[in-house]
BATOR-122461 format. One line per 8 residues: their letters; for each residue z, y, x of N, C-alpha, C. Coordinates in steps of 0.2 Angstrom, whole numbers, plus 2048, in hexadecimal, padded with zeros to 3 digits. Atoms other than C-alpha are relative to their C-alpha. Layout:
<atoms>
a	Z:Y:X:Z:Y:X:Z:Y:X ~ ...
</atoms>
This chain:
<atoms>
madavdga	7FD:804:802:F6C:EE5:18B:804:7FD:803 ~ 7FD:807:7FC:F7A:ED9:192:7FE:7FB:802 ~ 800:807:800:F76:ECA:18E:7F7:800:7FD ~ 808:800:802:F62:ECE:18D:7FC:7FA:805 ~ 803:803:7FC:F57:EC2:194:7FE:804:807 ~ 803:7FC:7FB:F54:EC5:1A6:801:809:802 ~ 7FB:7F9:7FF:F5E:ED5:1A3:7FB:805:7FD ~ 806:7FA:803:F4F:EDE:19A:804:802:7FA
rgvliaad	7FF:7FD:803:F54:EEA:18F:800:7FE:7F7 ~ 7FC:801:808:F59:EE8:17B:7FD:805:7FE ~ 801:7FB:803:F52:EF3:16E:803:7FD:7F9 ~ 7FD:803:807:F59:EF3:15C:7FD:807:7FF ~ 805:7FB:803:F4D:EFC:150:804:800:7F9 ~ 7FC:800:802:F5A:F02:143:7FC:808:7FA ~ 803:7FC:803:F4C:F0D:137:804:7FF:7F7 ~ 804:800:808:F4A:F11:125:7F9:802:7FF
kfkgslta	805:7FF:804:F3C:F12:11A:7FD:806:803 ~ 803:7F9:800:F2E:F1F:11D:7FD:800:7F7 ~ 801:800:808:F2D:F21:10B:7F9:804:7FE ~ 806:7FE:801:F1C:F1F:104:7FA:7FD:804 ~ 802:805:7FC:F17:F17:113:801:7F9:802 ~ 7FD:803:7FC:F1F:F0A:11A:80B:7FE:7FD ~ 7F7:7FF:801:F30:F00:115:802:800:806 ~ 7FC:804:7FE:F3E:EFD:11F:7FF:7FB:805
vqvaervt	804:803:7FD:F38:EEE:126:7FA:800:803 ~ 809:7FE:7FC:F26:EF3:129:803:805:806 ~ 7FF:7FC:7FB:F2D:F02:135:802:7FB:804 ~ 7FE:805:7FB:F36:EF3:13F:7FB:7FD:803 ~ 804:808:800:F28:EE6:13F:7F9:806:804 ~ 807:7FB:7FC:F1B:EF5:145:804:803:806 ~ 7FB:7FC:7FA:F29:EFD:152:7FC:7F9:802 ~ 801:807:7FC:F2A:EEA:158:7F9:7FF:802
aglrrvvp	807:7FF:7FE:F18:EE8:15A:7FF:803:806 ~ 803:7FA:7FA:F13:EF8:164:808:7FE:807 ~ 7FB:801:7FA:F25:EF5:16F:7FC:7FC:805 ~ 801:808:800:F1F:EE2:171:7F8:801:803 ~ 809:800:7FE:F0B:EE8:177:802:802:808 ~ 800:7FC:7F9:F14:EF2:187:806:7FC:804 ~ 7FA:805:7FD:F25:EE6:189:7FF:7FA:7FD ~ 800:808:803:F1F:ED3:185:805:7FE:7FE
dlavealp	7FA:803:801:F2F:ECD:186:805:804:7FF ~ 7F9:7FB:802:F3A:EDA:17F:803:7FF:7FB ~ 7F9:804:804:F4C:ED4:176:7FD:808:7FB ~ 800:7FC:804:F48:EDE:166:806:7FD:7F8 ~ 7FE:802:804:F52:EDD:157:800:804:7F9 ~ 802:7FC:803:F4F:EE3:148:806:803:7F9 ~ 7FD:803:804:F5B:EEA:13B:7FC:808:7F9 ~ 804:7FA:803:F52:EF5:12D:808:804:7FC
vadggdgt	7FA:7FD:801:F5F:F01:124:7FC:804:7FC ~ 801:7FB:804:F63:F0D:116:804:802:7FE ~ 7FC:7FD:803:F6D:F1A:10F:803:7FF:7FB ~ 7FC:7FE:808:F73:F16:0FE:7F7:800:7FB ~ 807:7FD:803:F60:F1A:0F6:7FB:7FA:800 ~ 805:803:803:F51:F11:0F1:7FF:7FC:807 ~ 802:806:7FA:F4E:F01:100:807:7FD:801 ~ 7F9:805:7FD:F61:EFE:102:7FF:7F9:800
vdaavaag	801:806:802:F5D:EEF:0F9:7FE:7F9:805 ~ 803:803:7FB:F51:EE9:104:802:800:805 ~ 7FD:801:7F8:F59:EEE:113:805:7F9:800 ~ 7FB:80A:7FE:F67:EE0:10F:7FD:7FB:7FF ~ 805:805:7FF:F5A:ED5:10C:7FF:7FE:804 ~ 804:7FE:7FA:F53:EDA:11B:807:7FA:806 ~ 7FB:802:7FA:F65:ED5:125:804:7FA:7FB ~ 7FD:809:803:F68:EC3:119:801:7FE:7FB
ferrevrv	7FB:801:807:F6F:EC8:10A:7FA:7FC:7FC ~ 804:802:803:F66:EBF:0FC:7FE:804:7FA ~ 803:7F9:807:F5B:EC8:0ED:801:7FD:7FB ~ 7FF:802:808:F60:EC5:0DD:7FD:804:7FA ~ 804:7FD:805:F55:ECB:0CE:802:7FE:7FA ~ 7FB:800:807:F5C:ECF:0BB:7FA:805:7FE ~ 804:7FC:805:F52:ED8:0AD:806:804:7FE ~ 7FC:7FB:801:F5B:EE8:0AA:7FA:805:7FC
agplghev	805:7FA:803:F55:EF8:09F:7FE:803:806 ~ 803:7FA:7FE:F4C:F04:0A8:803:807:7FF ~ 7FD:7FD:803:F4F:F16:0A7:7FD:805:7FA ~ 805:7FF:806:F44:F18:099:804:7F9:7F8 ~ 7FE:807:807:F4D:F07:090:7F8:7FB:802 ~ 804:803:7FE:F3E:EFF:094:803:7F9:806 ~ 800:803:7FB:F40:EED:09C:7FE:800:807 ~ 801:802:7F9:F40:EEB:0AE:804:7FA:805
taafalrg	7FE:806:7FC:F42:EDE:0BC:803:805:805 ~ 7FE:7FD:7FB:F4F:EE5:0C8:805:7FC:802 ~ 7FB:804:7FC:F58:EDE:0D7:805:802:805 ~ 7FA:7FC:7FE:F68:EDF:0E0:800:7FB:807 ~ 7FF:802:7FA:F6E:ED8:0F2:807:7FC:801 ~ 7F7:801:800:F7E:ECB:0F3:7FE:7FA:807 ~ 7FC:803:7FB:F85:EC2:103:807:801:7FE ~ 7FB:804:801:F93:EB6:0FF:803:804:7FA
dtavvema	7FF:7FC:805:F9D:EC3:0F4:801:807:801 ~ 802:7FA:7FF:F95:ED2:0F8:7FA:802:7FE ~ 806:7FC:800:F89:EDC:0F1:7FD:804:7FF ~ 804:7F8:802:F7C:EEB:0EF:7FD:7FF:7FE ~ 804:800:804:F78:EF0:0E2:7FD:809:801 ~ 805:7FB:7FC:F6B:EFF:0E4:7FB:805:7F7 ~ 801:7FF:808:F6A:F0A:0D2:7F9:800:7FE ~ 807:800:7FF:F59:F10:0D7:7FC:7F8:7FD
easglqrl	803:805:801:F53:EFF:0D4:7FE:7FE:7F7 ~ 7FD:7FD:809:F59:F02:0BF:7FD:806:7FE ~ 802:7FA:805:F56:F12:0BD:7FE:805:806 ~ 803:7FC:7FF:F4D:F1A:0C8:7FB:802:800 ~ 805:7FE:803:F40:F25:0CA:7F9:7FE:802 ~ 805:804:800:F33:F18:0CF:801:7FD:7FB ~ 7FF:806:806:F37:F0F:0BF:7FD:805:7FC ~ 803:7FE:801:F2E:F1C:0B7:7FA:7FF:7FE
pagvfapl	806:7FE:7FD:F1E:F1F:0B2:7FB:802:805 ~ 802:7F9:7FB:F11:F2A:0C0:7FF:802:7FB ~ 801:7F8:806:F15:F3B:0B8:804:7FF:7FA ~ 7FD:7FF:805:F21:F38:0AB:806:800:803 ~ 7F8:801:7FE:F34:F3E:0AD:803:801:7F8 ~ 7FC:7FF:809:F41:F3E:09F:806:802:804 ~ 7FD:7FC:7FC:F4C:F4B:0A7:807:7FF:7FB ~ 7FA:7FE:804:F59:F4B:098:801:7F8:7FC
tastygsg	800:805:802:F54:F3A:091:803:7F7:804 ~ 7FF:807:7FB:F53:F2C:0A0:809:7FF:800 ~ 7FA:806:800:F64:F20:0A1:800:7FC:805 ~ 7FE:805:7FA:F6D:F17:0AF:803:7FD:7FC ~ 7FC:806:802:F73:F09:0A0:7FC:7F8:805 ~ 803:804:7FC:F66:EFD:0AD:804:800:805 ~ 7FD:7FE:7FA:F71:F02:0BA:806:7FC:7FE ~ 7FA:806:801:F82:EFB:0B2:7FD:7FC:7FF
ellraald	801:805:801:F7A:EED:0AD:7FF:7FC:809 ~ 7FD:805:7FA:F76:EE9:0C0:806:7FF:801 ~ 7FA:7FF:7FD:F87:EEC:0C4:803:7FA:7FD ~ 7FD:807:804:F8C:EDE:0B7:7FD:7FA:803 ~ 802:806:7FF:F80:ED3:0BD:803:7FD:808 ~ 7FD:803:7F8:F89:ED3:0CF:806:7FE:800 ~ 7FA:804:804:F98:ED2:0C7:7FE:7F7:7FC ~ 802:807:7FE:F92:EC2:0C0:7FD:7FD:804
agartivf	800:802:7FB:F8B:EBC:0CF:805:7FE:804 ~ 7FA:800:7FC:F9D:EBC:0D6:804:806:807 ~ 7FC:7FD:7FA:F9E:ECB:0E1:806:803:7FE ~ 7FD:7FE:7FF:FAB:ED2:0E6:802:807:804 ~ 803:7FB:800:FA7:EE0:0EE:7F8:803:7FF ~ 804:800:807:F9A:EEA:0E7:7FE:809:805 ~ 803:7FB:7F7:F90:EF8:0F6:7FC:804:7FA ~ 804:7FB:805:F87:F05:0E6:7FD:805:805
gvggsatt	805:7FA:7FC:F79:F0E:0EE:7FF:804:7FB ~ 802:7FC:808:F74:F1D:0E2:7FC:802:806 ~ 806:7F9:7FE:F64:F28:0E6:7FB:7FD:7FD ~ 805:800:804:F54:F29:0E0:7FF:7FF:7F8 ~ 7FF:800:809:F58:F2B:0CE:7FA:805:7FC ~ 805:7FA:806:F50:F31:0BF:804:800:7FB ~ 7FB:7FF:807:F60:F33:0B6:803:806:803 ~ 7F9:7FA:7FD:F6D:F42:0B5:805:7FF:7F9
dggagmls	7FD:802:805:F76:F38:0A7:808:801:802 ~ 7FA:802:7FD:F88:F38:0B2:803:7FB:800 ~ 7FD:808:802:F88:F25:0AF:802:800:7FB ~ 7FE:802:805:F8C:F26:0A0:7FA:7F9:7FA ~ 804:807:800:F7E:F17:09D:803:7FC:805 ~ 7FF:807:7FE:F83:F0E:0AA:807:7FE:7FF ~ 7FB:801:802:F96:F0E:0A3:801:7FE:7FA ~ 801:805:803:F8E:F0A:094:7FF:7F6:7FF
algarflt	7FF:807:800:F88:EFA:099:806:7FC:803 ~ 7F8:802:7FF:F9A:EF7:09F:803:7FE:7FD ~ 7FB:800:806:FA2:EF9:08F:802:805:7FD ~ 7FE:7FB:800:FA5:F08:08F:7FC:804:7F7 ~ 804:7FE:808:FA2:F11:07C:800:809:800 ~ 801:7F9:803:F9B:F25:07A:7FE:800:7FC ~ 802:800:807:F99:F29:069:802:80A:7FE ~ 801:7F9:801:F95:F3B:060:805:7FF:7FA
adgepvtp	7FC:800:807:F9F:F41:050:7FD:7FD:7FC ~ 802:806:806:F97:F35:046:800:7FB:800 ~ 7FE:807:7FC:F9C:F26:050:7FA:7FD:802 ~ 808:801:7FB:F8A:F24:056:7FF:800:808 ~ 803:7FF:7F8:F87:F20:066:7FA:807:802 ~ 803:7FA:7FE:F80:F2F:071:7FA:7FC:802 ~ 808:7FF:7FE:F6E:F30:073:7FF:7FD:808 ~ 801:801:7F8:F6A:F27:086:7FD:806:803
gggglgel	802:7FB:7FD:F68:F35:095:806:806:7FF ~ 7FB:7FA:7FD:F71:F45:09A:800:805:7FB ~ 801:7FB:806:F6B:F4F:08B:804:7FF:7F9 ~ 7FD:804:803:F73:F43:07E:807:800:802 ~ 7FA:800:7FC:F85:F46:087:804:808:7FD ~ 7FF:7F9:804:F86:F59:07E:803:7FE:7FB ~ 7FE:803:806:F88:F4F:06C:807:7FD:802 ~ 7FA:804:7FE:F97:F45:075:807:801:7FD
asadlsgl	7FB:7FD:804:FA8:F45:06A:806:7FC:803 ~ 7FC:803:7FD:FB2:F38:070:7FD:7FB:804 ~ 802:805:7FC:FB1:F28:07E:806:7FE:801 ~ 7FA:807:800:FBB:F18:080:800:7FC:803 ~ 803:803:7F9:FB9:F11:090:807:7F8:802 ~ 7FD:806:805:FC7:F04:089:7FC:7F8:804 ~ 803:807:801:FB9:EF6:089:7FE:7FE:806 ~ 803:801:7F9:FB3:EF8:09C:801:7F8:802
darlssve	7FF:808:7FC:FAF:EE6:0A5:807:800:802 ~ 7F9:802:7F9:FC0:EE0:0AC:801:7FF:805 ~ 7FE:802:7F6:FBB:EDA:0BB:7FD:806:807 ~ 7FE:7FB:7FE:FB7:EEC:0BF:805:802:805 ~ 7FA:7FE:7FB:FC9:EEE:0C6:803:7FC:802 ~ 7FF:805:7FB:FCA:EE1:0CF:7FB:7FF:806 ~ 808:803:7FC:FB7:EE3:0DA:803:807:804 ~ 801:7F8:7FA:FB6:EF0:0EA:7FB:802:7FD
lvlasdvd	807:801:800:FAA:EFA:0E4:7FF:805:801 ~ 803:7FA:7FC:FA1:F07:0F1:7FD:804:7FD ~ 804:7FC:802:F98:F16:0EB:7FD:805:807 ~ 805:800:7FC:F8B:F17:0F9:7FB:806:801 ~ 805:7FB:804:F82:F28:0F7:7FE:804:807 ~ 801:7FB:7F8:F7A:F35:106:801:807:7FD ~ 7FC:7F8:802:F7F:F44:0FB:806:800:7FD ~ 7F9:7FB:802:F91:F4D:0F6:800:805:7FD
npltgpkg	7FE:7FB:806:F8E:F58:0E8:802:7FC:7F8 ~ 7FD:802:806:F98:F5A:0D9:7FE:7FE:7FA ~ 804:802:807:F93:F55:0C9:7FA:807:7FE ~ 803:7FA:804:F8F:F66:0C1:801:806:806 ~ 7FF:7FB:7FC:F8E:F77:0C8:7FA:801:804 ~ 805:7FF:7FC:F82:F80:0D3:7FE:7FE:805 ~ 800:804:7FE:F83:F74:0DE:801:7F6:7FD ~ 7FA:808:806:F88:F64:0CF:7F7:7FE:801
apavygpq	806:805:802:F77:F55:0CB:7FD:806:7FF ~ 806:7FC:807:F6F:F61:0BF:7FC:806:803 ~ 803:7F9:7FC:F6B:F71:0C9:800:7FE:806 ~ 804:803:7F9:F67:F69:0D9:7FD:7FB:800 ~ 805:806:800:F5E:F58:0D4:7FD:800:7FB ~ 800:803:806:F5B:F5A:0C4:7F8:803:7FF ~ 809:7FF:7FE:F47:F65:0C9:7FE:7FC:802 ~ 805:807:7FE:F42:F55:0D3:7FF:7F9:7F8
kgaspddv	800:804:808:F44:F4C:0C2:7FC:801:7FA ~ 803:7FE:804:F3A:F55:0B9:805:806:7FB ~ 7FC:7FD:803:F48:F62:0B1:7FD:807:801 ~ 802:7F9:802:F42:F73:0AA:808:805:803 ~ 7FA:7FD:801:F50:F80:0AD:804:802:7FB ~ 7FD:801:809:F55:F81:09B:803:7F8:801 ~ 7FD:807:801:F56:F6C:09F:805:801:803 ~ 7FC:7FE:7F8:F61:F70:0AF:806:804:7FB
atldaalg	7FC:7FB:804:F6C:F7C:0A3:804:7FA:7FA ~ 7FE:804:805:F6C:F70:095:805:7F9:803 ~ 7FA:806:7FD:F74:F61:0A2:805:800:801 ~ 7FB:7FD:7FA:F7E:F6B:0AC:806:801:7F8 ~ 7FA:7FE:805:F89:F70:09B:803:7F8:7FD ~ 7FE:807:801:F87:F5D:093:805:7FC:807 ~ 7FE:806:7FD:F8D:F55:0A2:808:805:801 ~ 7FB:7FB:801:F9C:F62:0A2:803:800:7FA
hfakvlee	7FF:801:807:F9E:F5F:091:801:7FA:802 ~ 7FD:807:802:F9E:F4D:094:80A:7FE:807 ~ 7F8:801:7FE:FAC:F4D:0A2:806:804:7FE ~ 7FA:7FD:804:FB7:F58:097:801:7FB:7FA ~ 7FE:805:807:FB6:F4B:089:803:7F9:804 ~ 7FE:806:7FD:FB9:F3C:096:809:801:802 ~ 7F9:7FE:7FF:FC9:F47:09C:804:800:7FB ~ 7FE:802:806:FCE:F47:08C:803:7F8:7FE
avgpkage	7FD:808:802:FCE:F33:089:803:7FD:807 ~ 7FC:808:7FA:FD3:F2A:09C:805:80A:803 ~ 7FF:7FD:7FE:FDC:F3C:0A1:7FF:805:806 ~ 803:7FA:7FB:FDB:F4B:0B1:7FC:7FC:806 ~ 802:800:7FC:FD5:F40:0BC:7F7:800:801 ~ 807:7FF:801:FC4:F40:0B2:7FD:806:804 ~ 803:7FB:7FC:FC4:F51:0B7:7FE:801:808 ~ 7FF:7FF:7F8:FC9:F51:0C9:7F9:7FC:802
yagapgag	806:802:7FC:FB9:F44:0CB:7FA:805:800 ~ 806:7FE:801:FAC:F50:0C4:7FD:803:807 ~ 800:7FE:7FB:FB0:F5A:0D3:7FF:7FF:808 ~ 7FF:802:7F8:FB1:F4E:0E1:7FA:7FD:803 ~ 808:803:7FD:FA3:F4A:0ED:7FF:7FB:800 ~ 805:807:800:F97:F3E:0E9:7FE:800:7F8 ~ 801:800:806:F9A:F42:0D7:7F9:801:7FD ~ 808:801:805:F87:F49:0D3:7FB:7FD:804
aaggigyg	803:803:7FA:F7F:F3B:0DF:7FC:7FD:7F8 ~ 804:807:804:F70:F33:0D5:800:804:7F8 ~ 802:7FC:808:F71:F41:0C4:809:7FE:7FF ~ 7F9:7FD:801:F85:F41:0C5:802:7F5:7FD ~ 7FC:807:800:F85:F2A:0C5:808:7FF:805 ~ 7FA:802:7FE:F92:F2D:0D1:806:802:7FE ~ 7FA:800:804:F9E:F34:0C8:801:7FA:7FA ~ 7FD:806:804:F9E:F24:0BB:800:7FA:804
alligarf	7FF:803:7F9:F9E:F1B:0CB:80B:802:802 ~ 7FA:7FE:7FC:FAF:F25:0D0:804:7FD:7FA ~ 7FD:801:809:FB4:F23:0BC:805:7F6:803 ~ 7FE:806:800:FB4:F10:0BF:805:7FD:807 ~ 7FB:804:7FA:FBE:F0E:0D0:7FD:803:806 ~ 800:7FE:7FA:FB3:F13:0DD:801:803:802 ~ 7FF:7FE:7FA:FB5:F17:0EF:7FA:803:803 ~ 806:7FB:7FD:FA7:F25:0F4:800:7FE:808
rpgievml	7FF:7FD:7F7:FA2:F25:107:7F8:800:7FF ~ 809:800:7FC:F92:F28:110:7FA:7F9:801 ~ 802:807:801:F83:F1C:10B:800:7FF:806 ~ 803:801:7FB:F7C:F1C:11D:807:7FA:802 ~ 7F9:804:7F9:F90:F15:124:801:7FB:7FD ~ 801:806:802:F8F:F09:117:7FD:7FC:7FF ~ 806:805:7FF:F81:F01:119:800:7FE:807 ~ 7FE:803:7FA:F83:F00:12B:807:7FA:801
dvlgfapa	7FC:806:802:F92:EF7:126:801:7F8:7FE ~ 800:807:804:F8B:EEA:11D:7F9:7FE:802 ~ 809:802:7FD:F79:EE9:125:802:7FD:807 ~ 7FD:803:7F9:F85:EE2:136:7FD:803:806 ~ 806:7FC:7FC:F7E:EF2:140:806:7FF:806 ~ 7FC:7FF:7F9:F8E:EF2:14C:800:7FB:805 ~ 7FE:805:7FB:F8D:EE0:153:7F8:7FF:801 ~ 806:801:7FB:F79:EE3:156:800:806:805
leradlvi	7FF:7FA:7FB:F7F:EF5:15E:7FE:800:807 ~ 7FD:805:7FA:F87:EEA:16B:7FB:7FE:805 ~ 804:804:800:F78:EE0:16C:7FB:804:806 ~ 805:7FD:800:F6B:EF0:171:804:806:806 ~ 800:7FA:7FC:F6A:EFE:17F:7FC:804:7FD ~ 804:7FA:802:F5C:F07:177:800:7FF:7F7 ~ 801:7FE:805:F5D:F0C:164:7FA:804:7FD ~ 806:7FD:801:F4D:F0F:15B:801:803:7F6
tgegslde	7FF:7FE:807:F50:F1A:149:7FA:804:7FC ~ 805:7FD:801:F46:F22:13E:800:801:7F6 ~ 802:7FD:808:F3F:F28:12B:7FD:803:801 ~ 806:801:801:F31:F2D:125:7FF:80A:803 ~ 7FF:7F7:7FD:F35:F42:128:807:803:801 ~ 7F8:7FC:7FF:F44:F48:133:7FF:807:800 ~ 7FE:7F9:801:F49:F58:12E:805:802:801 ~ 7F6:800:804:F5A:F60:126:803:7FD:7FF
qtlhgkap	7FB:803:806:F5D:F55:11A:802:7F9:805 ~ 7FF:805:7FA:F5D:F48:129:806:7FF:803 ~ 7F7:802:7FA:F6D:F4F:131:806:7FF:7FC ~ 7FF:801:807:F74:F4F:11F:801:7F9:7FF ~ 7FF:809:804:F78:F3B:11D:7FC:7FC:7FF ~ 804:805:802:F68:F33:11F:802:7FD:804 ~ 7FD:807:7FB:F67:F24:128:800:801:808 ~ 800:800:7F9:F60:F29:139:805:804:803
agvaaaar	7F9:7FB:7FD:F6E:F36:13C:807:7FB:800 ~ 7FB:804:7FF:F7A:F29:136:801:7F8:807 ~ 801:806:7FB:F72:F1A:143:803:806:807 ~ 7FE:7FD:7F9:F72:F28:14F:807:801:802 ~ 7F9:7FE:800:F83:F2E:14D:804:7FA:805 ~ 7FD:805:7FD:F8A:F1C:150:7FF:7FF:806 ~ 802:801:7F9:F80:F17:15C:801:806:807 ~ 7FB:7FA:7FC:F84:F29:167:807:7FC:802
aagkevva	7F8:800:802:F97:F24:163:800:7F9:808 ~ 7FF:805:7FD:F93:F12:16C:7FD:802:807 ~ 802:7FD:7FD:F89:F1A:17A:7FA:7FE:801 ~ 807:802:7FF:F78:F13:177:7FA:806:7FE ~ 806:7F9:801:F68:F1F:179:7FC:801:7F8 ~ 801:7FD:807:F60:F24:168:7F7:802:800 ~ 805:7FE:802:F4D:F26:165:7FF:802:7F9 ~ 803:800:807:F45:F29:154:7F7:800:800
vcgrlalt	809:800:805:F33:F26:149:802:803:7FB ~ 801:7FF:806:F2D:F2F:13E:7FB:802:7FE ~ 804:7FE:803:F21:F35:133:7FC:807:803 ~ 800:7F7:7FE:F23:F49:135:808:803:803 ~ 7FA:7FF:7FE:F2F:F50:140:800:808:7FF ~ 801:7F9:802:F36:F62:13A:806:802:804 ~ 7FA:7FB:7FC:F46:F64:147:800:800:805 ~ 802:801:7F8:F48:F69:158:802:7FE:803
pqalgqag	800:802:7FB:F4B:F63:167:809:801:7FF ~ 7F8:7FE:7FF:F5F:F6A:169:802:7FC:7F6 ~ 7FD:804:809:F61:F64:153:7FE:7F7:802 ~ 7FE:804:7FF:F5D:F54:159:801:7FD:805 ~ 7FC:800:7FC:F66:F52:167:809:7FE:7FF ~ 7FA:800:800:F75:F57:15F:800:7FB:7FB ~ 7FD:803:806:F74:F4A:152:800:7FA:802 ~ 803:807:7FD:F71:F3D:160:7FA:7FF:802
irrayplt	805:804:7FD:F61:F39:163:7FA:804:805 ~ 803:7FF:7FB:F58:F3C:172:7F9:802:800 ~ 805:7FD:801:F48:F3E:16C:7FA:7FE:7FA ~ 803:803:808:F3C:F3C:15D:7F8:801:801 ~ 806:801:7FF:F2A:F37:15E:7FD:802:7F8 ~ 804:800:806:F21:F3D:14F:7FA:7FC:7FE ~ 809:804:802:F10:F33:147:7FE:806:800 ~ 806:7FB:7FE:F08:F43:147:800:804:806
evepdvak	800:7FF:7F8:F0A:F45:15A:7F9:7FD:802 ~ 806:802:7FC:EFC:F37:15C:7FA:801:7F9 ~ 804:7FD:804:EF3:F3C:14B:802:806:7FC ~ 7FF:7FA:801:EF4:F4D:146:7FD:800:7F8 ~ 801:800:806:EED:F4B:134:805:7FA:7FA ~ 7FB:803:806:EFA:F48:126:7FF:7FA:7FC ~ 801:805:805:EF1:F3E:11B:7FF:7FA:803 ~ 802:805:7FD:EEB:F33:129:806:7FA:803
ciadagpi	7FA:804:7FC:EFC:F2F:131:803:7FD:7F8 ~ 7FD:805:807:F02:F2A:11C:7FB:7FC:7FF ~ 805:804:800:EF3:F20:11D:801:7F9:803 ~ 801:805:7F8:EF3:F18:12B:809:800:805 ~ 7FB:800:7FC:F05:F17:12F:802:7FA:805 ~ 7FE:808:7FB:F08:F06:136:7FC:800:807 ~ 804:801:7F8:EFC:F06:144:801:808:804 ~ 7FF:7F8:7F9:EFF:F1A:14A:80A:7FD:803
lertaeri	7F7:802:800:F14:F13:14A:7FE:7FC:806 ~ 803:806:7FA:F0C:F03:155:800:807:806 ~ 803:7FB:7FC:F04:F10:15F:807:806:804 ~ 7FB:7FB:800:F15:F1B:15F:804:7FD:806 ~ 7FD:803:7FF:F1E:F0F:164:7FE:7FC:808 ~ 800:802:7F6:F16:F08:176:7FF:808:801 ~ 7FF:7FD:7FD:F17:F1A:179:80A:803:804 ~ 7F6:801:7FD:F2B:F18:177:802:7FB:808
ardflg	7FE:804:7FC:F29:F09:181:7FD:802:807 ~ 800:7FF:7F9:F20:F11:190:804:806:804 ~ 7F9:7FC:7FF:F2E:F1F:18D:806:7FE:804 ~ 7FC:800:800:F3C:F18:18E:802:7F8:801 ~ 801:807:7FD:F37:F03:192:7FE:7FF:805 ~ 803:803:7FA:F2F:F05:1A2:803:7FD:805
</atoms>
């Protein structure tokens, strides 16, 4: 690192959470502790990252955004306390805060009835707070309603043939007879809304939201068929209401993100971008990268999914483009050295190399990660 004291090397820790074990902030703290055990005066900068899914608001707050809390509807309609992040006139809104799987009681799924209404309330709260740019991170949802609940919270009306509001959730959209978007919050037209997601699925079909992600949310094969038909019908009714663009959006990359909330976001003018790219911009990754010689990234499991838009792949790609060396920490490693190299990662350090017992790795992830960081320090900073 050019401006480090006495020419010492500088390290940037830009890792995602280890799901179920450590938050991204805790990963950075543990890696820092392990590195400094070997190199006490090491210049370390921590920039916890996220790809738009759960943990995105926490990453923004760790980067200096202010945490704002608001009461909104959870996926089943019960009130929950959800947070978004604000810095100046830029807000980071995480749909999982309101409509995520973690908002459901343990063991409870509601594939046909879970609603994104609370996510719309979160967006409205960001507008109320003066946001002019909203990064809308979507992922980890409990919902498959095409964003209908979110749009309703923002002023849209979705009615049955009897003139009654459709029931919440994707299942109810099969009864949709008319859609009216004329009452949408007028502020949406003057805001830059960025749809940040690590998936590029369309709304329906074999690669659509119900087929690919519905089973993770408790949907049976019959439920998947019901939801796929309902979302297809939703798009057709919207096409009649607002024109052909509504049909085009259904097939657009990202429309199927988070149970189709991506589709709802595109309808209100969102621009789709890979979540990790957006978050690296928002978090100030580029200037931090300039100050570092070695970058440490990672997440709980480095596997095939990592290579398709997850945080470590995005960090590694940006670091490689800047000519920086990258290593990764992870709980579990399921990628070959060749695949890692192609992603720009010089070497990966799974916790299972230190403790082969996976259950112990999960239970004692912090101390084991510190020992892993000591190995990185000896291998790369000695």
